[in-house]
N, C-alpha and C positions, 0 to 999 in steps of 0.2 A: 652437138646437140643431143641431149639425153631424151630418149623416148621409151616409155613403157606402155605397150599397147595390149590391153586385155581383150579377150574374146571368149565365146562359149556360153555366155549367159542366155537366159530365155525363160520361157514359161514351162513349168513342169508340174505334174500332179504330185500330190503327197505320196511318198514312198519311191519316187523316181530318182534318177541320177543325172548329174551333169559333170562335165569336165571343163574347168576354166583353164585358159592359157594366158600367159603374159610374156610377150616377146620384147626383149630389151635391146636397145641399141645406144651407142654413145658412151657406154660404160664398160669397164673391165669386169664383165659379168661374174666370172668365177671368184672375184675378190669381194663380192657383196653377199651379205645376208639378205635373202629374199623372203618376203612375207605377203600374206593375204590378210586384208582387213575387210570389215564390212560395216555398213551404216544403214540402219533401218530408219524409216521416217520417225522423226521426233526423238531419236536416240543418238547417243554418242557413237563415234566410230570406235570399233573394237577389233582387237587382234583375233584372227581366226586360227592362223597357223604360220609358222616360220621355219625356214631351213637355212642353216649356216653354210659358210664356205665349205666346211668339212662334211656336210651332209647331216648334221644333227638336227633333229626336228623337235618342235614343241607345239602343242595344240591348246586351244581354249577347251575348257571342260565340255562345252556344248558341241565341240567338233570331234572329240575323242571317240574312236571306234566307228565313225561315219565318214570322216574326211581324211584324205591323204595328200600331203604336199610332197612334190618331187621336183627335181630340177635336171635339166639337160644342158650342161655347160657348152657342149659342142653346138647347140642350137640357140644359146643365149635365151633359154625359155624356162619358166617355172610353171608348174601345173598345180591345180587343186582338183582332185577327184572327189566328188561328193556323192554319197549314196544315202538311201533312206531319208530323203529330204522331207522336211517338215515346213508347215506354213511359217513358223518362227524363223526359218532360214531366209525368208524374203528380205532382201536388202540390195543395196548397191555394193558390189565387191570390188575392192581396190587392190592393185598390186603395189608393193613397196620395195624399194631397194635401198639398203643402208650399209654404209661403210665409214665408220668414224664420223667425221663432220659432214659427209655427203649423205643426203637423204632425198629420194625421189619418189614421186607418185604417178600412177597412171590415171586415166580419166574415169575409170570405173566401168563396170558392166552390170546390168540389172539382172538379178535372179528373182523370179517370182514363183512361189510354190503355192499352187491353188488348184482346186478341183473345179 
């Protein structure tokens, strides 16, 4: 059974930081591209950042310079370090694992940026 369990979301003030974690089980973690997506109310889900099996990363323009994605294959975990958070970053953040025809999602974690 595949599980992706996100944690680390919460309420933070503008300018603050959060680190999201996604612990994976039931997959050959190191063989998957891992990504973070987010969905704000009334908007489509969008890619925030991704990291390939080899460690290459790519970021949405809105995340560049503020967010960092990383992975620990020994812990089957992917992280998203977020700094300088803005109210526009408020969304449910989802972890995604993709490898060829296999594609899995976590249940999401809420991030709210508000004073």
